[in-house]
N, C-alpha and C positions, 0 to 999 in steps of 0.2 A: 506495502500502500505505500502510495506515495501520497505523507504526510500535508505538506504544504498544499498539494493539492486539492487533499479532502476538507481540508481546514479552507480554503477558497470556497468550495464546495457548501461548506456547512455556514459559512458565511456568507450568503446569495438565497442561502436557504432549503437548502436542499437535507429533508428531517434524512432518509437515508446515509448519508457522508457523515453527520454530525452521527449514527449509532453505528455507525462504522469504526470511527473514530473513537467513540466510549467502550466499544462493545472489543476492541484491542486494547484501550488500559484498562478495564475491571476490575484483572486481579492484581496489578497495584494499587487504586484506590485501596482496593480492600484488604491488603497487608498494610497500606497506611494508617489507613484509620482504626483495623485491629490494635497496633502498634501507638496508640493515643488512647480511643474507646476498649471499653471493657468486656461490651454484650454486643452480640454479634445484631442484635437489632438496631443498637446507637450503632452498629457502620452502616446497618443499611440504612435510617433515618438518614445517616452526616451522607452517604452517598449519597441518596436519591437525592436530598436537596440539592447537592454541590448539580449533580446533572442538571437540574433545573434552573438553577443560575448559571451555570455553562449555558446552556440552552435557549434561555432568557439575552447572555449577553456577548452571543460567541461574535458581534457583530465588535463588538470592543477590541479587539484581542490586536492590536499592533502586526507581530510579527507568529507568524503561520508555524513559523519551527517550534516554538515557545508554548505550543499547544499543553502539552501534559504538564509541564513545568506549572503555567497555569490553571491546569486544572486540580492537581495538586495541592498551590497556594489556596483555592477554592475551600479544597476538600477540608485540607486542618484547619483554613478557620472555620467552620464548618463543626467539627470534634470539637475544636477549643470551645467555641457553643454551650454542645452539648455538654460538654463536661463544666461548665460555671452552670448550668441552668441543674443539670447532676450532683453537684459538689453535697449538697448538704443530704442525701438523700444516701439509702441506702436503697435498691426496688429488692423483695424477696428472688426475684431468679437469676439474681448475681448468689446466692447465698445455696441453689442449688445446679448452674451450671455445669455440665457438662469440660472436662478434658479436651485441650484443645487438639485441634490436627490440623496437622503438615501436608503437604504434597510430598514431599522426601523426605524419610522414617530414619535417612541418613542425618541427617537434620534438628534434630529432634530435640539432641538435649543444645543447640546451639538457640532454637528457636528459647528452648525454657530460661537460657541463659540470659538474655537477648530481653526475656519479661522482667527481669530481677533488676533490670538498671533502672535507673532513674529516669523521667520520664523526658530530662531534654538534650537523656545520653541514646535514650528507644529508639527517639525519633533520627537523632542524625546518621544510628546505625542503618535503621531502615531504610531513612532512603538512598547510603551511600554505598552499600555495603546489598543490601537485598531488592534495590532500585535500579542499582544501576547507574545514580545520578551524579554531576561529575559533583566538584565542592562548589563551583563557582555557582551552578544550579540548586543546591541545595544551600549554601547561601543565599541565593535570591529569594528558594521559596518560605526560609526560614525569619527572611528578613534579617539579616547580623550576618557579623565580619566575617571574610574566610576565615579569616587568623582565630575565631572564635569557635569557629568548625572546627580547623582543627587541631585545636585545641580539643575540645569535647571528644574525637574522635579518637585521640591517643585516651583521654583518661578514659573513655567505655574501652579501651582492648586493654589497657593493663586491668580491668574489672569483673574484664570476660576471662580474661587469661586464671587470676585468682579464681573468677567461682568455676571454671570448666577442670582448672588444676584440681581441686580439693574436690570436684564428684570423681575425677580419673582415677586419683591417691584413693578415695571411699570407698572403691568399687575393684580395689585389686584385690586377689586373692592372697591371702600367706598358707603358702603350703608348711 
């Protein structure tokens, strides 16, 4: 899919082009939302609202090559709104939530370790490592200086190394 061409079509009102753009981004959107929000229901709400806002304002996107960055920024804003609204409440569903599933079982340990990071580190790791955004785009998405992003990535890697080392040492068997 030619991203720039599809975005331009969508900006001219082609609904199929917009749908294909969203379809190509849906897994990334879920992973980013899940790194911020707790439940799948909250993720679905944030994603749905983000898609609606993106659809309404796609004509304002100035650089078609940055569609995904723009979409993820909208999603992060929506996730943050949901966090603020739900900050004081603990829904009953959350108490009975099922364990998380990942696509590749070999990365379950890593995903579990990332879940233990603070929010500011978790989102940076998700965007940079799981979604393959370059540092500049991560900085733009989070509206943060590139040096701060590098610092957070370093802190996250250090914490992940410690977490994974502890888990690995704890699972070694003694003969």
